[in-house]
mmCIF entry with sequence, helices, sheets and N, C-alpha, C, O atoms, coordinates in Angstrom:
data_MODEL
# 
_entry.id   MODEL 
# 
_entity.id                         1 
_entity.type                       polymer 
_entity.pdbx_number_of_molecules   1 
# 
_entity_poly.entity_id                      1 
_entity_poly.type                           'polypeptide(L)' 
_entity_poly.nstd_linkage                   no 
_entity_poly.nstd_monomer                   no 
_entity_poly.pdbx_seq_one_letter_code       MTQELRRAGISAAMDYADRSLKSQMKRADKLNSAYTLIFGDKEIDENR 
_entity_poly.pdbx_seq_one_letter_code_can   MTQELRRAGISAAMDYADRSLKSQMKRADKLNSAYTLIFGDKEIDENR 
_entity_poly.pdbx_strand_id                 A 
# 
loop_
_entity_poly_seq.entity_id 
_entity_poly_seq.num 
_entity_poly_seq.mon_id 
_entity_poly_seq.hetero 
1 1  MET n 
1 2  THR n 
1 3  GLN n 
1 4  GLU n 
1 5  LEU n 
1 6  ARG n 
1 7  ARG n 
1 8  ALA n 
1 9  GLY n 
1 10 ILE n 
1 11 SER n 
1 12 ALA n 
1 13 ALA n 
1 14 MET n 
1 15 ASP n 
1 16 TYR n 
1 17 ALA n 
1 18 ASP n 
1 19 ARG n 
1 20 SER n 
1 21 LEU n 
1 22 LYS n 
1 23 SER n 
1 24 GLN n 
1 25 MET n 
1 26 LYS n 
1 27 ARG n 
1 28 ALA n 
1 29 ASP n 
1 30 LYS n 
1 31 LEU n 
1 32 ASN n 
1 33 SER n 
1 34 ALA n 
1 35 TYR n 
1 36 THR n 
1 37 LEU n 
1 38 ILE n 
1 39 PHE n 
1 40 GLY n 
1 41 ASP n 
1 42 LYS n 
1 43 GLU n 
1 44 ILE n 
1 45 ASP n 
1 46 GLU n 
1 47 ASN n 
1 48 ARG n 
# 
_struct_asym.id          A 
_struct_asym.entity_id   1 
# 
loop_
_struct_conf.conf_type_id 
_struct_conf.id 
_struct_conf.pdbx_PDB_helix_id 
_struct_conf.beg_label_comp_id 
_struct_conf.beg_label_asym_id 
_struct_conf.beg_label_seq_id 
_struct_conf.pdbx_beg_PDB_ins_code 
_struct_conf.end_label_comp_id 
_struct_conf.end_label_asym_id 
_struct_conf.end_label_seq_id 
_struct_conf.pdbx_end_PDB_ins_code 
_struct_conf.beg_auth_comp_id 
_struct_conf.beg_auth_asym_id 
_struct_conf.beg_auth_seq_id 
_struct_conf.end_auth_comp_id 
_struct_conf.end_auth_asym_id 
_struct_conf.end_auth_seq_id 
_struct_conf.pdbx_PDB_helix_class 
_struct_conf.details 
_struct_conf.pdbx_PDB_helix_length 
HELX_P HELX_P1 AA1 THR A 2  ? ARG A 7  ? THR A 2  ARG A 7  1 ? 6  
HELX_P HELX_P2 AA2 LEU A 21 ? LYS A 30 ? LEU A 21 LYS A 30 1 ? 10 
HELX_P HELX_P3 AA3 ASP A 41 ? ASP A 45 ? ASP A 41 ASP A 45 1 ? 5  
# 
_struct_conf_type.id          HELX_P 
_struct_conf_type.criteria    ? 
_struct_conf_type.reference   ? 
# 
loop_
_atom_site.group_PDB 
_atom_site.id 
_atom_site.type_symbol 
_atom_site.label_atom_id 
_atom_site.label_alt_id 
_atom_site.label_comp_id 
_atom_site.label_asym_id 
_atom_site.label_entity_id 
_atom_site.label_seq_id 
_atom_site.pdbx_PDB_ins_code 
_atom_site.Cartn_x 
_atom_site.Cartn_y 
_atom_site.Cartn_z 
_atom_site.occupancy 
_atom_site.B_iso_or_equiv 
_atom_site.pdbx_formal_charge 
_atom_site.auth_seq_id 
_atom_site.auth_comp_id 
_atom_site.auth_asym_id 
_atom_site.auth_atom_id 
_atom_site.pdbx_PDB_model_num 
ATOM 1   N N  . MET A 1 1  ? -2.418  -1.603 8.773   1.00 0.00 ? 1  MET A N  1 
ATOM 2   C CA . MET A 1 1  ? -3.392  -0.946 7.953   1.00 0.00 ? 1  MET A CA 1 
ATOM 3   C C  . MET A 1 1  ? -4.055  -1.999 7.019   1.00 0.00 ? 1  MET A C  1 
ATOM 4   O O  . MET A 1 1  ? -5.276  -2.039 6.866   1.00 0.00 ? 1  MET A O  1 
ATOM 5   N N  . THR A 1 2  ? -3.173  -2.867 6.391   1.00 0.00 ? 2  THR A N  1 
ATOM 6   C CA . THR A 1 2  ? -3.660  -3.895 5.512   1.00 0.00 ? 2  THR A CA 1 
ATOM 7   C C  . THR A 1 2  ? -4.636  -4.750 6.174   1.00 0.00 ? 2  THR A C  1 
ATOM 8   O O  . THR A 1 2  ? -5.706  -4.978 5.610   1.00 0.00 ? 2  THR A O  1 
ATOM 9   N N  . GLN A 1 3  ? -4.353  -5.281 7.396   1.00 0.00 ? 3  GLN A N  1 
ATOM 10  C CA . GLN A 1 3  ? -5.220  -6.109 8.144   1.00 0.00 ? 3  GLN A CA 1 
ATOM 11  C C  . GLN A 1 3  ? -6.580  -5.467 8.405   1.00 0.00 ? 3  GLN A C  1 
ATOM 12  O O  . GLN A 1 3  ? -7.633  -6.086 8.253   1.00 0.00 ? 3  GLN A O  1 
ATOM 13  N N  . GLU A 1 4  ? -6.506  -4.184 8.808   1.00 0.00 ? 4  GLU A N  1 
ATOM 14  C CA . GLU A 1 4  ? -7.731  -3.467 9.107   1.00 0.00 ? 4  GLU A CA 1 
ATOM 15  C C  . GLU A 1 4  ? -8.647  -3.294 7.822   1.00 0.00 ? 4  GLU A C  1 
ATOM 16  O O  . GLU A 1 4  ? -9.870  -3.413 7.897   1.00 0.00 ? 4  GLU A O  1 
ATOM 17  N N  . LEU A 1 5  ? -8.039  -3.029 6.736   1.00 0.00 ? 5  LEU A N  1 
ATOM 18  C CA . LEU A 1 5  ? -8.850  -2.953 5.432   1.00 0.00 ? 5  LEU A CA 1 
ATOM 19  C C  . LEU A 1 5  ? -9.417  -4.263 5.091   1.00 0.00 ? 5  LEU A C  1 
ATOM 20  O O  . LEU A 1 5  ? -10.561 -4.327 4.641   1.00 0.00 ? 5  LEU A O  1 
ATOM 21  N N  . ARG A 1 6  ? -8.667  -5.363 5.282   1.00 0.00 ? 6  ARG A N  1 
ATOM 22  C CA . ARG A 1 6  ? -9.167  -6.716 4.963   1.00 0.00 ? 6  ARG A CA 1 
ATOM 23  C C  . ARG A 1 6  ? -10.275 -7.100 5.911   1.00 0.00 ? 6  ARG A C  1 
ATOM 24  O O  . ARG A 1 6  ? -11.230 -7.726 5.451   1.00 0.00 ? 6  ARG A O  1 
ATOM 25  N N  . ARG A 1 7  ? -10.239 -6.771 7.250   1.00 0.00 ? 7  ARG A N  1 
ATOM 26  C CA . ARG A 1 7  ? -11.276 -6.997 8.139   1.00 0.00 ? 7  ARG A CA 1 
ATOM 27  C C  . ARG A 1 7  ? -12.647 -6.245 7.712   1.00 0.00 ? 7  ARG A C  1 
ATOM 28  O O  . ARG A 1 7  ? -13.759 -6.713 7.956   1.00 0.00 ? 7  ARG A O  1 
ATOM 29  N N  . ALA A 1 8  ? -12.447 -5.172 7.127   1.00 0.00 ? 8  ALA A N  1 
ATOM 30  C CA . ALA A 1 8  ? -13.605 -4.321 6.662   1.00 0.00 ? 8  ALA A CA 1 
ATOM 31  C C  . ALA A 1 8  ? -14.137 -4.765 5.355   1.00 0.00 ? 8  ALA A C  1 
ATOM 32  O O  . ALA A 1 8  ? -15.034 -4.129 4.801   1.00 0.00 ? 8  ALA A O  1 
ATOM 33  N N  . GLY A 1 9  ? -13.554 -5.964 4.779   1.00 0.00 ? 9  GLY A N  1 
ATOM 34  C CA . GLY A 1 9  ? -14.018 -6.451 3.554   1.00 0.00 ? 9  GLY A CA 1 
ATOM 35  C C  . GLY A 1 9  ? -13.398 -5.914 2.297   1.00 0.00 ? 9  GLY A C  1 
ATOM 36  O O  . GLY A 1 9  ? -13.885 -6.184 1.199   1.00 0.00 ? 9  GLY A O  1 
ATOM 37  N N  . ILE A 1 10 ? -12.302 -5.135 2.440   1.00 0.00 ? 10 ILE A N  1 
ATOM 38  C CA . ILE A 1 10 ? -11.607 -4.468 1.335   1.00 0.00 ? 10 ILE A CA 1 
ATOM 39  C C  . ILE A 1 10 ? -10.402 -5.229 1.019   1.00 0.00 ? 10 ILE A C  1 
ATOM 40  O O  . ILE A 1 10 ? -9.569  -5.552 1.866   1.00 0.00 ? 10 ILE A O  1 
ATOM 41  N N  . SER A 1 11 ? -10.325 -5.532 -0.344  1.00 0.00 ? 11 SER A N  1 
ATOM 42  C CA . SER A 1 11 ? -9.137  -6.246 -0.811  1.00 0.00 ? 11 SER A CA 1 
ATOM 43  C C  . SER A 1 11 ? -7.952  -5.309 -0.664  1.00 0.00 ? 11 SER A C  1 
ATOM 44  O O  . SER A 1 11 ? -7.999  -4.170 -1.131  1.00 0.00 ? 11 SER A O  1 
ATOM 45  N N  . ALA A 1 12 ? -6.861  -5.788 -0.003  1.00 0.00 ? 12 ALA A N  1 
ATOM 46  C CA . ALA A 1 12 ? -5.714  -5.042 0.271   1.00 0.00 ? 12 ALA A CA 1 
ATOM 47  C C  . ALA A 1 12 ? -4.418  -5.774 0.042   1.00 0.00 ? 12 ALA A C  1 
ATOM 48  O O  . ALA A 1 12 ? -4.413  -6.990 0.231   1.00 0.00 ? 12 ALA A O  1 
ATOM 49  N N  . ALA A 1 13 ? -3.376  -5.196 -0.324  1.00 0.00 ? 13 ALA A N  1 
ATOM 50  C CA . ALA A 1 13 ? -2.069  -5.841 -0.502  1.00 0.00 ? 13 ALA A CA 1 
ATOM 51  C C  . ALA A 1 13 ? -1.015  -4.886 -0.099  1.00 0.00 ? 13 ALA A C  1 
ATOM 52  O O  . ALA A 1 13 ? -1.185  -3.671 -0.197  1.00 0.00 ? 13 ALA A O  1 
ATOM 53  N N  . MET A 1 14 ? 0.141   -5.454 0.383   1.00 0.00 ? 14 MET A N  1 
ATOM 54  C CA . MET A 1 14 ? 1.241   -4.637 0.780   1.00 0.00 ? 14 MET A CA 1 
ATOM 55  C C  . MET A 1 14 ? 2.484   -5.139 0.105   1.00 0.00 ? 14 MET A C  1 
ATOM 56  O O  . MET A 1 14 ? 2.738   -6.343 0.071   1.00 0.00 ? 14 MET A O  1 
ATOM 57  N N  . ASP A 1 15 ? 3.231   -4.266 -0.412  1.00 0.00 ? 15 ASP A N  1 
ATOM 58  C CA . ASP A 1 15 ? 4.425   -4.589 -1.130  1.00 0.00 ? 15 ASP A CA 1 
ATOM 59  C C  . ASP A 1 15 ? 5.675   -4.575 -0.136  1.00 0.00 ? 15 ASP A C  1 
ATOM 60  O O  . ASP A 1 15 ? 6.153   -3.505 0.240   1.00 0.00 ? 15 ASP A O  1 
ATOM 61  N N  . TYR A 1 16 ? 6.168   -5.769 0.262   1.00 0.00 ? 16 TYR A N  1 
ATOM 62  C CA . TYR A 1 16 ? 7.313   -5.899 1.201   1.00 0.00 ? 16 TYR A CA 1 
ATOM 63  C C  . TYR A 1 16 ? 8.650   -5.890 0.500   1.00 0.00 ? 16 TYR A C  1 
ATOM 64  O O  . TYR A 1 16 ? 9.695   -5.938 1.148   1.00 0.00 ? 16 TYR A O  1 
ATOM 65  N N  . ALA A 1 17 ? 8.628   -5.830 -0.799  1.00 0.00 ? 17 ALA A N  1 
ATOM 66  C CA . ALA A 1 17 ? 9.918   -5.749 -1.509  1.00 0.00 ? 17 ALA A CA 1 
ATOM 67  C C  . ALA A 1 17 ? 10.518  -4.373 -1.419  1.00 0.00 ? 17 ALA A C  1 
ATOM 68  O O  . ALA A 1 17 ? 9.783   -3.399 -1.257  1.00 0.00 ? 17 ALA A O  1 
ATOM 69  N N  . ASP A 1 18 ? 11.746  -4.259 -1.511  1.00 0.00 ? 18 ASP A N  1 
ATOM 70  C CA . ASP A 1 18 ? 12.462  -3.013 -1.417  1.00 0.00 ? 18 ASP A CA 1 
ATOM 71  C C  . ASP A 1 18 ? 12.584  -2.402 -2.804  1.00 0.00 ? 18 ASP A C  1 
ATOM 72  O O  . ASP A 1 18 ? 13.667  -2.405 -3.388  1.00 0.00 ? 18 ASP A O  1 
ATOM 73  N N  . ARG A 1 19 ? 11.435  -1.852 -3.363  1.00 0.00 ? 19 ARG A N  1 
ATOM 74  C CA . ARG A 1 19 ? 11.329  -1.400 -4.732  1.00 0.00 ? 19 ARG A CA 1 
ATOM 75  C C  . ARG A 1 19 ? 11.120  0.128  -4.692  1.00 0.00 ? 19 ARG A C  1 
ATOM 76  O O  . ARG A 1 19 ? 10.669  0.703  -3.702  1.00 0.00 ? 19 ARG A O  1 
ATOM 77  N N  . SER A 1 20 ? 11.475  0.738  -5.824  1.00 0.00 ? 20 SER A N  1 
ATOM 78  C CA . SER A 1 20 ? 11.245  2.154  -5.927  1.00 0.00 ? 20 SER A CA 1 
ATOM 79  C C  . SER A 1 20 ? 9.757   2.477  -5.934  1.00 0.00 ? 20 SER A C  1 
ATOM 80  O O  . SER A 1 20 ? 8.957   1.598  -6.253  1.00 0.00 ? 20 SER A O  1 
ATOM 81  N N  . LEU A 1 21 ? 9.362   3.666  -5.607  1.00 0.00 ? 21 LEU A N  1 
ATOM 82  C CA . LEU A 1 21 ? 7.901   4.171  -5.598  1.00 0.00 ? 21 LEU A CA 1 
ATOM 83  C C  . LEU A 1 21 ? 7.423   3.941  -6.953  1.00 0.00 ? 21 LEU A C  1 
ATOM 84  O O  . LEU A 1 21 ? 6.323   3.404  -7.081  1.00 0.00 ? 21 LEU A O  1 
ATOM 85  N N  . LYS A 1 22 ? 8.162   4.304  -8.089  1.00 0.00 ? 22 LYS A N  1 
ATOM 86  C CA . LYS A 1 22 ? 7.732   4.145  -9.411  1.00 0.00 ? 22 LYS A CA 1 
ATOM 87  C C  . LYS A 1 22 ? 7.417   2.729  -9.744  1.00 0.00 ? 22 LYS A C  1 
ATOM 88  O O  . LYS A 1 22 ? 6.432   2.447  -10.427 1.00 0.00 ? 22 LYS A O  1 
ATOM 89  N N  . SER A 1 23 ? 8.222   1.850  -9.282  1.00 0.00 ? 23 SER A N  1 
ATOM 90  C CA . SER A 1 23 ? 7.974   0.399  -9.504  1.00 0.00 ? 23 SER A CA 1 
ATOM 91  C C  . SER A 1 23 ? 6.726   -0.123 -8.826  1.00 0.00 ? 23 SER A C  1 
ATOM 92  O O  . SER A 1 23 ? 5.977   -0.940 -9.362  1.00 0.00 ? 23 SER A O  1 
ATOM 93  N N  . GLN A 1 24 ? 6.545   0.370  -7.666  1.00 0.00 ? 24 GLN A N  1 
ATOM 94  C CA . GLN A 1 24 ? 5.317   0.019  -6.831  1.00 0.00 ? 24 GLN A CA 1 
ATOM 95  C C  . GLN A 1 24 ? 4.109   0.477  -7.508  1.00 0.00 ? 24 GLN A C  1 
ATOM 96  O O  . GLN A 1 24 ? 3.110   -0.242 -7.539  1.00 0.00 ? 24 GLN A O  1 
ATOM 97  N N  . MET A 1 25 ? 4.139   1.666  -8.070  1.00 0.00 ? 25 MET A N  1 
ATOM 98  C CA . MET A 1 25 ? 2.979   2.323  -8.713  1.00 0.00 ? 25 MET A CA 1 
ATOM 99  C C  . MET A 1 25 ? 2.631   1.557  -9.932  1.00 0.00 ? 25 MET A C  1 
ATOM 100 O O  . MET A 1 25 ? 1.466   1.267  -10.205 1.00 0.00 ? 25 MET A O  1 
ATOM 101 N N  . LYS A 1 26 ? 3.771   1.193  -10.752 1.00 0.00 ? 26 LYS A N  1 
ATOM 102 C CA . LYS A 1 26 ? 3.483   0.344  -11.902 1.00 0.00 ? 26 LYS A CA 1 
ATOM 103 C C  . LYS A 1 26 ? 2.768   -0.978 -11.602 1.00 0.00 ? 26 LYS A C  1 
ATOM 104 O O  . LYS A 1 26 ? 1.933   -1.473 -12.359 1.00 0.00 ? 26 LYS A O  1 
ATOM 105 N N  . ARG A 1 27 ? 3.179   -1.533 -10.388 1.00 0.00 ? 27 ARG A N  1 
ATOM 106 C CA . ARG A 1 27 ? 2.578   -2.768 -10.005 1.00 0.00 ? 27 ARG A CA 1 
ATOM 107 C C  . ARG A 1 27 ? 1.115   -2.578 -9.665  1.00 0.00 ? 27 ARG A C  1 
ATOM 108 O O  . ARG A 1 27 ? 0.269   -3.382 -10.055 1.00 0.00 ? 27 ARG A O  1 
ATOM 109 N N  . ALA A 1 28 ? 0.817   -1.507 -8.932  1.00 0.00 ? 28 ALA A N  1 
ATOM 110 C CA . ALA A 1 28 ? -0.537  -1.170 -8.595  1.00 0.00 ? 28 ALA A CA 1 
ATOM 111 C C  . ALA A 1 28 ? -1.398  -0.908 -9.762  1.00 0.00 ? 28 ALA A C  1 
ATOM 112 O O  . ALA A 1 28 ? -2.591  -1.209 -9.765  1.00 0.00 ? 28 ALA A O  1 
ATOM 113 N N  . ASP A 1 29 ? -0.765  -0.321 -10.804 1.00 0.00 ? 29 ASP A N  1 
ATOM 114 C CA . ASP A 1 29 ? -1.517  -0.073 -12.093 1.00 0.00 ? 29 ASP A CA 1 
ATOM 115 C C  . ASP A 1 29 ? -1.791  -1.394 -12.779 1.00 0.00 ? 29 ASP A C  1 
ATOM 116 O O  . ASP A 1 29 ? -2.898  -1.606 -13.274 1.00 0.00 ? 29 ASP A O  1 
ATOM 117 N N  . LYS A 1 30 ? -0.813  -2.292 -12.825 1.00 0.00 ? 30 LYS A N  1 
ATOM 118 C CA . LYS A 1 30 ? -0.998  -3.491 -13.460 1.00 0.00 ? 30 LYS A CA 1 
ATOM 119 C C  . LYS A 1 30 ? -2.047  -4.386 -12.766 1.00 0.00 ? 30 LYS A C  1 
ATOM 120 O O  . LYS A 1 30 ? -2.701  -5.224 -13.389 1.00 0.00 ? 30 LYS A O  1 
ATOM 121 N N  . LEU A 1 31 ? -2.166  -4.171 -11.492 1.00 0.00 ? 31 LEU A N  1 
ATOM 122 C CA . LEU A 1 31 ? -3.241  -4.940 -10.728 1.00 0.00 ? 31 LEU A CA 1 
ATOM 123 C C  . LEU A 1 31 ? -4.579  -4.305 -10.860 1.00 0.00 ? 31 LEU A C  1 
ATOM 124 O O  . LEU A 1 31 ? -5.551  -4.799 -10.287 1.00 0.00 ? 31 LEU A O  1 
ATOM 125 N N  . ASN A 1 32 ? -4.675  -3.207 -11.606 1.00 0.00 ? 32 ASN A N  1 
ATOM 126 C CA . ASN A 1 32 ? -5.874  -2.433 -11.632 1.00 0.00 ? 32 ASN A CA 1 
ATOM 127 C C  . ASN A 1 32 ? -6.356  -1.897 -10.378 1.00 0.00 ? 32 ASN A C  1 
ATOM 128 O O  . ASN A 1 32 ? -7.569  -1.890 -10.168 1.00 0.00 ? 32 ASN A O  1 
ATOM 129 N N  . SER A 1 33 ? -5.535  -1.445 -9.517  1.00 0.00 ? 33 SER A N  1 
ATOM 130 C CA . SER A 1 33 ? -5.837  -0.892 -8.177  1.00 0.00 ? 33 SER A CA 1 
ATOM 131 C C  . SER A 1 33 ? -6.692  0.382  -8.340  1.00 0.00 ? 33 SER A C  1 
ATOM 132 O O  . SER A 1 33 ? -6.298  1.305  -9.053  1.00 0.00 ? 33 SER A O  1 
ATOM 133 N N  . ALA A 1 34 ? -7.794  0.425  -7.713  1.00 0.00 ? 34 ALA A N  1 
ATOM 134 C CA . ALA A 1 34 ? -8.675  1.675  -7.734  1.00 0.00 ? 34 ALA A CA 1 
ATOM 135 C C  . ALA A 1 34 ? -8.000  2.774  -6.852  1.00 0.00 ? 34 ALA A C  1 
ATOM 136 O O  . ALA A 1 34 ? -7.995  3.969  -7.150  1.00 0.00 ? 34 ALA A O  1 
ATOM 137 N N  . TYR A 1 35 ? -7.452  2.258  -5.777  1.00 0.00 ? 35 TYR A N  1 
ATOM 138 C CA . TYR A 1 35 ? -6.707  3.227  -4.827  1.00 0.00 ? 35 TYR A CA 1 
ATOM 139 C C  . TYR A 1 35 ? -5.338  2.727  -4.459  1.00 0.00 ? 35 TYR A C  1 
ATOM 140 O O  . TYR A 1 35 ? -5.078  1.526  -4.521  1.00 0.00 ? 35 TYR A O  1 
ATOM 141 N N  . THR A 1 36 ? -4.457  3.626  -4.078  1.00 0.00 ? 36 THR A N  1 
ATOM 142 C CA . THR A 1 36 ? -3.209  3.241  -3.593  1.00 0.00 ? 36 THR A CA 1 
ATOM 143 C C  . THR A 1 36 ? -2.913  4.201  -2.428  1.00 0.00 ? 36 THR A C  1 
ATOM 144 O O  . THR A 1 36 ? -3.034  5.424  -2.507  1.00 0.00 ? 36 THR A O  1 
ATOM 145 N N  . LEU A 1 37 ? -2.524  3.544  -1.371  1.00 0.00 ? 37 LEU A N  1 
ATOM 146 C CA . LEU A 1 37 ? -2.112  4.222  -0.148  1.00 0.00 ? 37 LEU A CA 1 
ATOM 147 C C  . LEU A 1 37 ? -0.635  4.374  0.038   1.00 0.00 ? 37 LEU A C  1 
ATOM 148 O O  . LEU A 1 37 ? 0.025   3.338  -0.035  1.00 0.00 ? 37 LEU A O  1 
ATOM 149 N N  . ILE A 1 38 ? -0.066  5.400  0.245   1.00 0.00 ? 38 ILE A N  1 
ATOM 150 C CA . ILE A 1 38 ? 1.328   5.572  0.425   1.00 0.00 ? 38 ILE A CA 1 
ATOM 151 C C  . ILE A 1 38 ? 1.683   6.152  1.793   1.00 0.00 ? 38 ILE A C  1 
ATOM 152 O O  . ILE A 1 38 ? 1.226   7.238  2.150   1.00 0.00 ? 38 ILE A O  1 
ATOM 153 N N  . PHE A 1 39 ? 2.514   5.410  2.568   1.00 0.00 ? 39 PHE A N  1 
ATOM 154 C CA . PHE A 1 39 ? 2.986   5.822  3.846   1.00 0.00 ? 39 PHE A CA 1 
ATOM 155 C C  . PHE A 1 39 ? 4.424   6.047  3.851   1.00 0.00 ? 39 PHE A C  1 
ATOM 156 O O  . PHE A 1 39 ? 5.213   5.164  3.515   1.00 0.00 ? 39 PHE A O  1 
ATOM 157 N N  . GLY A 1 40 ? 4.781   7.210  4.224   1.00 0.00 ? 40 GLY A N  1 
ATOM 158 C CA . GLY A 1 40 ? 6.302   7.530  4.332   1.00 0.00 ? 40 GLY A CA 1 
ATOM 159 C C  . GLY A 1 40 ? 6.874   7.189  5.706   1.00 0.00 ? 40 GLY A C  1 
ATOM 160 O O  . GLY A 1 40 ? 6.142   6.782  6.608   1.00 0.00 ? 40 GLY A O  1 
ATOM 161 N N  . ASP A 1 41 ? 8.108   7.348  5.849   1.00 0.00 ? 41 ASP A N  1 
ATOM 162 C CA . ASP A 1 41 ? 8.788   7.115  7.071   1.00 0.00 ? 41 ASP A CA 1 
ATOM 163 C C  . ASP A 1 41 ? 8.188   7.899  8.235   1.00 0.00 ? 41 ASP A C  1 
ATOM 164 O O  . ASP A 1 41 ? 7.998   7.373  9.332   1.00 0.00 ? 41 ASP A O  1 
ATOM 165 N N  . LYS A 1 42 ? 7.894   9.183  7.960   1.00 0.00 ? 42 LYS A N  1 
ATOM 166 C CA . LYS A 1 42 ? 7.271   9.985  9.101   1.00 0.00 ? 42 LYS A CA 1 
ATOM 167 C C  . LYS A 1 42 ? 5.993   9.492  9.441   1.00 0.00 ? 42 LYS A C  1 
ATOM 168 O O  . LYS A 1 42 ? 5.741   9.399  10.642  1.00 0.00 ? 42 LYS A O  1 
ATOM 169 N N  . GLU A 1 43 ? 5.060   9.129  8.541   1.00 0.00 ? 43 GLU A N  1 
ATOM 170 C CA . GLU A 1 43 ? 3.861   8.601  8.969   1.00 0.00 ? 43 GLU A CA 1 
ATOM 171 C C  . GLU A 1 43 ? 3.915   7.262  9.764   1.00 0.00 ? 43 GLU A C  1 
ATOM 172 O O  . GLU A 1 43 ? 3.147   7.030  10.698  1.00 0.00 ? 43 GLU A O  1 
ATOM 173 N N  . ILE A 1 44 ? 4.813   6.450  9.358   1.00 0.00 ? 44 ILE A N  1 
ATOM 174 C CA . ILE A 1 44 ? 5.064   5.219  10.052  1.00 0.00 ? 44 ILE A CA 1 
ATOM 175 C C  . ILE A 1 44 ? 5.592   5.423  11.434  1.00 0.00 ? 44 ILE A C  1 
ATOM 176 O O  . ILE A 1 44 ? 5.116   4.816  12.393  1.00 0.00 ? 44 ILE A O  1 
ATOM 177 N N  . ASP A 1 45 ? 6.597   6.297  11.541  1.00 0.00 ? 45 ASP A N  1 
ATOM 178 C CA . ASP A 1 45 ? 7.158   6.644  12.806  1.00 0.00 ? 45 ASP A CA 1 
ATOM 179 C C  . ASP A 1 45 ? 6.095   7.227  13.818  1.00 0.00 ? 45 ASP A C  1 
ATOM 180 O O  . ASP A 1 45 ? 6.039   6.902  15.004  1.00 0.00 ? 45 ASP A O  1 
ATOM 181 N N  . GLU A 1 46 ? 5.300   8.086  13.224  1.00 0.00 ? 46 GLU A N  1 
ATOM 182 C CA . GLU A 1 46 ? 4.222   8.709  14.087  1.00 0.00 ? 46 GLU A CA 1 
ATOM 183 C C  . GLU A 1 46 ? 2.924   7.862  14.178  1.00 0.00 ? 46 GLU A C  1 
ATOM 184 O O  . GLU A 1 46 ? 1.923   8.320  14.728  1.00 0.00 ? 46 GLU A O  1 
ATOM 185 N N  . ASN A 1 47 ? 2.953   6.714  13.671  1.00 0.00 ? 47 ASN A N  1 
ATOM 186 C CA . ASN A 1 47 ? 1.851   5.751  13.725  1.00 0.00 ? 47 ASN A CA 1 
ATOM 187 C C  . ASN A 1 47 ? 0.542   6.295  13.153  1.00 0.00 ? 47 ASN A C  1 
ATOM 188 O O  . ASN A 1 47 ? -0.531  6.033  13.698  1.00 0.00 ? 47 ASN A O  1 
ATOM 189 N N  . ARG A 1 48 ? 0.627   7.036  12.079  1.00 0.00 ? 48 ARG A N  1 
ATOM 190 C CA . ARG A 1 48 ? -0.572  7.635  11.512  1.00 0.00 ? 48 ARG A CA 1 
ATOM 191 C C  . ARG A 1 48 ? -1.308  6.706  10.615  1.00 0.00 ? 48 ARG A C  1 
ATOM 192 O O  . ARG A 1 48 ? -2.344  7.074  10.062  1.00 0.00 ? 48 ARG A O  1 
# 
């Protein structure tokens, strides 16, 4: 997903660290992210 967004000219980052959702949301806020995408295990398993 990150690569697809970047190819479309959209700035995107992925957090590979094993952090809590709260920690990841704080980081997104600190980076002034306009949007945040959240994929759970089910979405990843189903390739959504």
